[in-house]
C-alpha positions as MATLAB code, in Angstrom:
seq = 'MPKAELLSSNEALRRFGELWKLQKEDVMMMLAIVEYEYRANKTYTSGEIAILKKVLSEICKFLNGCAKEWEEFERKKLK';
ca = [
      94.554  101.871   74.509;
      96.160  102.748   77.788;
      94.479  100.797   80.673;
      93.998  103.862   82.795;
      91.326  105.357   80.205;
      89.649  102.391   80.410;
      89.232  101.926   84.341;
      87.409  104.148   86.547;
      90.487  105.589   88.507;
      93.927  105.744   89.226;
      93.254  103.646   92.078;
      91.699  100.719   89.929;
      94.941  100.799   87.802;
      96.852  100.468   91.041;
      94.835   97.601   92.417;
      94.612   95.883   89.275;
      98.196   96.054   88.580;
      99.220   95.050   92.292;
      96.762   92.079   91.832;
      99.599   91.009   88.793;
     102.555   91.965   90.433;
     101.983   90.328   94.007;
      99.533   87.827   93.245;
     100.513   86.556   89.371;
     100.767   82.816   90.599;
      97.483   82.832   91.974;
      95.874   84.666   89.111;
      97.292   81.936   86.859;
      96.008   79.465   88.966;
      92.485   80.490   88.964;
      92.405   80.965   84.985;
      94.123   77.411   84.638;
      90.939   76.149   86.487;
      88.690   78.282   84.605;
      90.018   76.483   81.584;
      89.918   73.064   83.215;
      86.455   73.362   84.290;
      85.654   74.284   80.608;
      87.563   70.957   78.988;
      86.082   68.669   81.998;
      82.517   69.805   80.880;
      82.709   68.282   77.686;
      80.419   70.257   76.063;
      82.455   72.588   74.377;
      84.449   72.709   70.573;
      87.757   72.316   70.582;
      87.197   75.548   68.643;
      85.341   77.220   71.962;
      88.135   76.081   73.998;
      90.740   77.918   71.632;
      88.199   81.074   72.142;
      88.511   80.707   76.093;
      92.275   80.393   76.191;
      92.479   83.521   74.246;
      90.547   85.364   76.248;
      92.312   84.209   79.621;
      95.420   85.334   77.843;
      93.937   88.572   77.127;
      93.011   88.693   80.752;
      96.783   88.245   81.820;
      98.072   90.678   79.117;
      95.210   93.077   80.542;
      96.409   92.852   84.153;
     100.059   93.047   83.265;
      99.475   95.783   81.268;
      98.087   97.406   84.303;
     100.945   96.592   86.441;
     103.525   98.422   83.836;
     101.189  101.463   83.486;
     100.945  101.820   87.065;
     105.015  101.443   87.549;
     105.375  104.043   84.598;
     102.888  106.443   86.697;
     104.604  105.954   89.791;
     107.990  106.779   88.058;
     106.660  109.975   86.601;
     105.303  111.042   90.023;
     108.961  110.546   91.737;
     110.295  112.907   89.167;
];
């Protein structure tokens, strides 16, 4: 499903896309910190940590998808 259909506006798509495109390293660091904090808590099973890692990777994919969709939107707009 296109990300633009999930979000409230093209502006939201642009902002999510820019977050990934312009601050990818910061986003990745934030997600790594979240994972580390869950691991350090030592109250979660390996299965629960695996689910967390899957969710964090889906967040990355979503942001990356927003960046790609916004770039495509911009290309079409310029034509």
